[in-house]
C-alpha positions as CSV (number, residue, x, y, z in Angstrom):
1,X,0.0,0.0,0.0
2,X,2.8,2.4,0.9
3,X,4.6,1.7,-2.4
4,X,1.4,2.4,-4.3
5,X,0.9,5.8,-2.6
6,X,4.6,6.6,-3.2
7,X,4.2,5.8,-6.9
8,X,1.0,7.9,-7.1
9,X,2.8,10.8,-5.5
10,X,5.6,10.6,-8.0
11,X,3.2,10.5,-10.9
12,X,1.4,13.6,-9.5
13,X,4.7,15.5,-9.2
14,X,5.6,14.6,-12.8
15,X,2.3,15.7,-14.1
16,X,2.6,19.1,-12.3
17,X,6.2,19.5,-13.5
18,X,5.1,18.8,-17.1
19,X,2.2,21.3,-16.7
20,X,4.6,24.0,-15.5
21,X,7.1,23.3,-18.2
22,X,4.3,23.7,-20.7
23,X,3.4,27.1,-19.3
24,X,7.0,28.2,-19.4
25,X,7.2,27.1,-23.0
26,X,4.2,29.2,-23.9
27,X,5.9,32.3,-22.5
28,X,8.9,31.7,-24.6
29,X,6.8,31.2,-27.7
30,X,5.2,34.6,-27.2
31,X,8.6,36.3,-27.8
32,X,9.1,40.0,-28.6
33,X,6.5,42.3,-30.1
34,X,5.8,42.1,-33.8
35,X,4.1,45.5,-34.0
36,X,5.5,49.0,-33.3
37,X,3.5,52.2,-32.6
38,X,5.3,55.6,-32.9
39,X,3.8,58.6,-31.2
40,X,4.2,61.5,-33.6
41,X,2.7,65.0,-34.2
42,X,1.1,64.3,-37.6
43,X,-0.3,67.2,-39.7
44,X,-3.5,66.8,-41.7
45,X,-1.7,67.6,-45.0
46,X,1.9,67.9,-46.2
47,X,2.8,70.2,-49.1
48,X,6.0,68.3,-49.4
49,X,5.3,64.6,-49.4
50,X,8.9,63.8,-48.3
51,X,8.1,65.4,-44.9
52,X,5.3,62.9,-44.2
53,X,6.3,60.7,-41.2
54,X,4.5,57.8,-42.8
55,X,7.7,57.2,-44.8
56,X,9.5,56.8,-41.5
57,X,6.9,54.2,-40.3
58,X,7.1,52.4,-43.7
59,X,10.9,52.3,-43.5
60,X,10.9,50.7,-40.0
61,X,8.1,48.3,-41.1
62,X,10.3,47.1,-44.0
63,X,13.4,46.7,-41.9
64,X,11.8,45.1,-38.9
65,X,9.1,43.1,-40.8
66,X,6.7,44.6,-38.2
67,X,3.3,46.3,-38.6
68,X,4.5,49.9,-37.8
69,X,1.9,52.6,-37.3
70,X,1.7,56.2,-36.2
71,X,-0.1,57.3,-33.1
72,X,-1.1,60.9,-33.7
73,X,-0.6,63.4,-30.9
74,X,-0.8,67.1,-30.6
75,X,1.7,67.9,-27.9
76,X,4.8,66.8,-26.1
77,X,2.6,66.0,-23.1
78,X,0.4,63.7,-25.2
79,X,3.6,61.9,-26.3
80,X,4.5,61.3,-22.6
81,X,1.0,60.0,-21.9
82,X,1.1,57.7,-24.9
83,X,4.3,56.1,-23.7
84,X,3.2,56.1,-20.1
85,X,0.1,54.1,-20.7
86,X,1.4,51.9,-23.5
87,X,-0.5,53.5,-26.4
88,X,2.8,54.0,-28.2
89,X,6.1,52.2,-28.1
90,X,8.5,55.0,-29.0
91,X,8.5,58.8,-29.5
92,X,11.0,61.4,-30.5
93,X,10.6,64.3,-28.2
94,X,12.1,67.5,-26.7
95,X,14.8,67.3,-24.0
96,X,12.7,69.0,-21.4
97,X,9.7,66.7,-21.8
98,X,12.0,63.7,-22.0
99,X,13.5,64.7,-18.6
100,X,10.0,64.9,-17.1
101,X,9.2,61.4,-18.5
102,X,12.4,60.0,-17.1
103,X,11.9,61.6,-13.6
104,X,8.1,61.0,-13.2
105,X,7.3,57.9,-15.3
106,X,10.7,56.0,-15.6
107,X,10.8,56.4,-19.3
108,X,14.1,55.6,-20.9
109,X,16.2,56.9,-23.8
110,X,16.9,54.6,-26.8
111,X,18.7,56.9,-29.1
112,X,19.1,60.6,-29.9
113,X,19.2,62.8,-32.9
114,X,22.4,64.5,-33.9
115,X,23.2,68.2,-34.2
116,X,24.8,69.5,-37.5
117,X,28.2,68.5,-36.2
118,X,27.2,65.0,-35.2
119,X,27.0,65.6,-31.5
120,X,23.9,64.7,-29.5
121,X,24.2,67.8,-27.3
122,X,25.6,71.2,-27.2
123,X,27.6,72.7,-24.3
124,X,26.3,75.7,-22.4
125,X,28.8,78.5,-21.6
126,X,29.0,81.9,-20.0
127,X,30.7,84.2,-22.5
128,X,32.6,87.3,-21.2
129,X,34.8,89.9,-22.8
130,X,38.6,89.7,-23.0
131,X,40.2,91.8,-20.3
132,X,37.3,91.5,-17.8
133,X,38.1,90.2,-14.4
134,X,36.1,87.0,-15.2
135,X,38.2,86.3,-18.3
136,X,41.4,87.0,-16.4
137,X,40.4,84.7,-13.6
138,X,39.7,81.9,-16.1
139,X,42.9,82.4,-18.1
140,X,45.4,82.9,-15.2
141,X,46.0,79.2,-14.6
142,X,45.4,79.9,-10.9
143,X,43.0,77.3,-9.4
144,X,42.1,79.7,-6.6
145,X,40.6,82.4,-8.8
146,X,37.0,81.4,-9.6
147,X,35.5,83.2,-12.6
148,X,32.0,82.1,-11.6
149,X,32.1,83.8,-8.2
150,X,33.1,87.0,-9.9
151,X,29.8,87.0,-11.9
152,X,28.0,88.1,-8.7
153,X,26.7,91.7,-9.1
154,X,27.4,91.8,-12.8
155,X,24.8,92.4,-15.5
156,X,23.7,89.2,-17.2
157,X,22.4,88.7,-20.7
158,X,19.9,85.8,-21.0
159,X,18.4,84.5,-24.2
160,X,14.9,84.6,-22.8
161,X,12.6,83.4,-20.0
162,X,13.3,79.8,-19.0
163,X,15.5,79.1,-22.0
164,X,17.8,76.1,-21.6
165,X,21.3,77.4,-22.4
166,X,20.3,81.0,-21.7
167,X,18.8,80.5,-18.2
168,X,17.9,77.1,-16.9
169,X,21.4,75.5,-17.2
170,X,23.5,78.5,-16.0
171,X,21.1,79.2,-13.1
172,X,20.9,75.5,-12.2
173,X,24.7,75.5,-12.1
174,X,25.0,78.7,-10.0
175,X,22.3,77.5,-7.5
176,X,23.5,73.9,-7.3
177,X,27.1,75.0,-6.7
178,X,26.2,77.5,-4.0
179,X,26.9,80.7,-5.9
180,X,23.3,81.9,-6.0
181,X,20.5,81.6,-3.4
182,X,16.9,80.9,-4.3
183,X,15.0,84.0,-3.4
184,X,11.3,83.3,-2.9
185,X,9.0,80.2,-3.0
186,X,11.1,77.2,-4.0
187,X,8.0,75.6,-5.6
188,X,7.3,78.6,-7.9
189,X,9.3,79.0,-11.1
190,X,8.6,82.7,-11.1
191,X,11.1,82.8,-8.2
192,X,13.8,82.6,-10.8
193,X,13.4,86.4,-11.6
194,X,14.2,87.5,-8.0
195,X,17.0,84.9,-7.9
196,X,18.6,86.3,-11.0
197,X,18.2,89.9,-9.9
198,X,19.6,89.1,-6.4
199,X,22.7,87.3,-7.7
200,X,23.4,89.5,-10.7
201,X,21.6,92.9,-10.5
202,X,18.3,94.4,-11.4
203,X,19.5,95.4,-14.9
204,X,19.8,91.7,-15.9
205,X,18.4,91.2,-19.4
206,X,15.6,88.7,-19.4
207,X,14.2,89.6,-22.9
208,X,10.8,88.9,-24.4
209,X,10.4,87.6,-27.9
210,X,10.8,90.4,-30.5
211,X,13.0,92.6,-28.4
212,X,16.6,93.5,-29.4
213,X,18.4,91.3,-26.9
214,X,16.2,88.2,-27.4
215,X,17.6,84.8,-28.4
216,X,21.2,83.7,-28.9
217,X,22.0,86.6,-31.1
218,X,20.4,89.0,-28.7
219,X,22.3,87.8,-25.7
220,X,25.7,88.1,-27.6
221,X,24.6,91.5,-28.9
222,X,23.8,92.5,-25.3
223,X,27.4,91.6,-24.3
224,X,29.0,93.1,-27.4
225,X,27.3,96.4,-27.1
226,X,28.4,96.7,-23.5
227,X,25.0,96.5,-21.9
228,X,25.9,93.3,-20.1
229,X,29.0,91.7,-18.6
230,X,28.2,88.1,-19.4
231,X,26.1,86.3,-22.0
232,X,24.7,82.8,-21.6
233,X,24.7,80.8,-24.8
234,X,25.9,77.6,-26.4
235,X,29.5,76.8,-27.5
236,X,28.9,77.5,-31.2
237,X,26.9,80.7,-30.8
238,X,29.6,83.3,-31.1
239,X,31.2,81.8,-34.2
240,X,27.8,81.4,-35.9
241,X,27.2,85.2,-35.8
242,X,30.7,86.6,-35.8
243,X,33.1,84.2,-37.5
244,X,31.6,83.3,-40.8
245,X,33.7,82.5,-43.8
246,X,32.2,85.5,-45.6
247,X,32.7,88.5,-43.3
248,X,29.6,90.2,-44.7
249,X,27.6,87.5,-43.1
250,X,28.7,88.6,-39.6
251,X,26.4,90.7,-37.5
252,X,27.2,94.5,-37.5
253,X,27.5,94.5,-33.7
254,X,30.2,91.7,-33.7
255,X,33.6,92.4,-32.0
256,X,36.8,90.6,-33.1
257,X,36.6,86.9,-32.2
258,X,39.6,87.3,-29.8
259,X,37.4,89.6,-27.7
260,X,35.1,86.8,-26.6
261,X,36.1,84.4,-23.9
262,X,34.1,81.3,-23.0
263,X,34.2,80.3,-19.3
264,X,34.3,76.5,-18.7
265,X,31.2,74.7,-19.9
266,X,28.8,74.2,-17.0
267,X,26.4,71.7,-18.7
268,X,25.1,69.9,-21.7
269,X,21.7,70.5,-23.3
270,X,20.5,67.3,-24.9
271,X,19.2,66.8,-28.5
272,X,15.9,65.2,-29.1
273,X,15.9,61.6,-27.7
274,X,13.9,58.6,-28.8
275,X,12.0,57.6,-25.7
276,X,10.4,54.3,-24.7
277,X,8.7,52.7,-21.7
278,X,10.6,49.7,-20.5
279,X,7.3,48.3,-19.0
280,X,6.0,47.8,-22.5
281,X,9.0,47.4,-24.7
282,X,11.1,44.3,-23.8
283,X,14.9,44.1,-24.3
284,X,14.8,42.0,-27.4
285,X,12.3,44.3,-29.1
286,X,14.4,47.4,-28.0
287,X,17.4,45.9,-29.6
288,X,15.6,45.2,-32.9
289,X,14.1,48.7,-33.0
290,X,17.4,50.4,-32.1
291,X,19.2,48.5,-34.9
292,X,16.5,49.5,-37.3
293,X,16.8,53.2,-36.3
294,X,20.6,53.0,-36.7
295,X,20.2,51.6,-40.2
296,X,18.7,54.9,-41.3
297,X,22.3,56.3,-41.1
298,X,23.5,53.7,-43.6
299,X,20.9,54.1,-46.4
300,X,21.8,57.0,-48.8
301,X,20.0,58.2,-51.9
302,X,22.2,58.1,-55.0
303,X,21.2,59.3,-58.4
304,X,22.7,57.8,-61.6
305,X,25.2,55.9,-59.6
306,X,27.6,53.8,-61.7
307,X,28.5,50.4,-60.3
308,X,30.2,47.5,-62.3
309,X,29.5,49.4,-65.5
310,X,25.8,49.8,-64.8
311,X,24.0,53.0,-63.8
312,X,21.5,52.9,-61.0
313,X,19.3,55.3,-59.0
314,X,18.0,54.3,-55.6
315,X,19.0,53.7,-52.0
316,X,22.6,52.7,-51.4
317,X,23.4,50.6,-48.3
318,X,26.9,51.6,-47.2
319,X,27.2,48.5,-44.9
320,X,26.9,46.0,-47.7
321,X,27.8,48.3,-50.7
322,X,24.6,47.5,-52.5
323,X,22.0,49.7,-54.2
324,X,18.3,49.0,-54.3
325,X,16.9,50.7,-57.4
326,X,13.3,49.7,-56.5
327,X,13.2,52.2,-53.6
328,X,12.2,55.8,-54.1
329,X,14.0,58.9,-52.9
330,X,11.8,59.4,-49.8
331,X,12.3,55.8,-48.8
332,X,16.1,56.2,-48.2
333,X,17.4,56.6,-44.7
334,X,19.3,59.9,-45.2
335,X,16.2,61.5,-46.9
336,X,14.0,60.4,-44.0
337,X,16.4,61.7,-41.4
338,X,16.7,65.1,-43.2
339,X,13.1,65.6,-44.3
340,X,11.1,63.9,-41.5
341,X,13.3,63.9,-38.4
342,X,15.2,67.1,-39.3
343,X,18.6,65.6,-38.3
344,X,21.7,64.3,-40.1
345,X,21.7,61.1,-38.1
346,X,20.8,59.1,-35.0
347,X,23.2,57.9,-32.2
348,X,22.9,55.1,-29.7
349,X,22.7,56.6,-26.2
350,X,21.4,55.6,-22.8
351,X,19.4,57.7,-20.4
352,X,22.1,58.7,-18.0
353,X,24.6,59.8,-20.6
354,X,22.1,61.8,-22.6
355,X,20.0,63.4,-19.8
356,X,22.2,63.1,-16.7
357,X,24.2,66.3,-17.0
358,X,21.0,68.2,-17.9
359,X,19.1,66.7,-15.0
360,X,21.8,67.5,-12.4
361,X,21.3,71.2,-13.2
362,X,17.6,71.5,-14.1
363,X,16.6,69.9,-10.8
364,X,18.0,72.9,-9.0
365,X,15.6,75.3,-10.6
366,X,12.7,76.3,-8.3
367,X,9.3,75.0,-9.4
368,X,10.7,73.4,-12.6
369,X,8.7,70.2,-12.2
370,X,5.4,72.1,-11.8
371,X,6.3,74.3,-14.7
372,X,7.1,71.4,-17.1
373,X,4.0,69.6,-15.9
374,X,1.8,72.5,-16.9
375,X,3.8,73.2,-20.1
376,X,3.4,69.7,-21.4
377,X,-0.2,69.4,-20.0
378,X,0.7,66.3,-18.0
379,X,-2.1,64.6,-16.0
380,X,-1.1,63.1,-12.7
């Protein structure tokens, strides 16, 4: 009797084990996704068909062998909501909204678009004039002279209200490193005005759109004309206005290039990242989508290209040195990058390397989370 019970128990264990093994096998059979949804701000009509993002979706569908569709949104906040609730798998968005998505919803960065020079960021600088005490402190090779501390009491030239390189990054740096104190309610972004006036002075230029000192050119003009002592801008700003190959392209207010001195970079402003929600896009699928995105960099449109004595027109794949003459111009990777995504290329990046520097400064701005939440119309 005992032996019969023992055998019955063993059979029961084997049946349960087989059942569990079958369940595990079913999970494996499910595998990665075979559809992809892209959150994108789609217009009703496109005068230039090459700008239609459907060509982007069609390209990814061809490469991935997925059913790829567009999820139409009308704002950055709607993109965040689409990723947050799994209505979309990926979205290409602004650095500010991407930061909110990372901080509040644990969204992650898959890739980022490139600037004209191939970088996925630009460096933010404080620009001063040669001969100023800030410039001398920076150039004297003395580690005990701090050019940033000398900015206190000076007149600052910002690009505009709550602009990244012109206000948020420099003020985040000055507050975070103890140079400037927050003056007012730490949960109200309007506190930034009093904080700026208290650290610099009440003549600080915080221009509105349409006024002479607005934007990057306005901030440098403010410095060049002697109204301000420091201009906050990106690393390439001065050269773009004052160091053109054709001197007639330079602005009339420009000084000689050796009159501008950039203090050490205090932060990086990220380019537009491709965001995803790791709760909905598994690792195998992420790898496949990332590789498909990277392949855009390798497909170039060539017209009347001669190869082995034959002339072709179509998409040339630089990785395998083959041309597909069946593809049209707007189906080539470089054309999609330029016309649809407005970038020369995409780069593999992770969340920390792309948004980390930006986050470490932005988080110091009073009321910034509330401001971004309202700006992007984010529902809690």
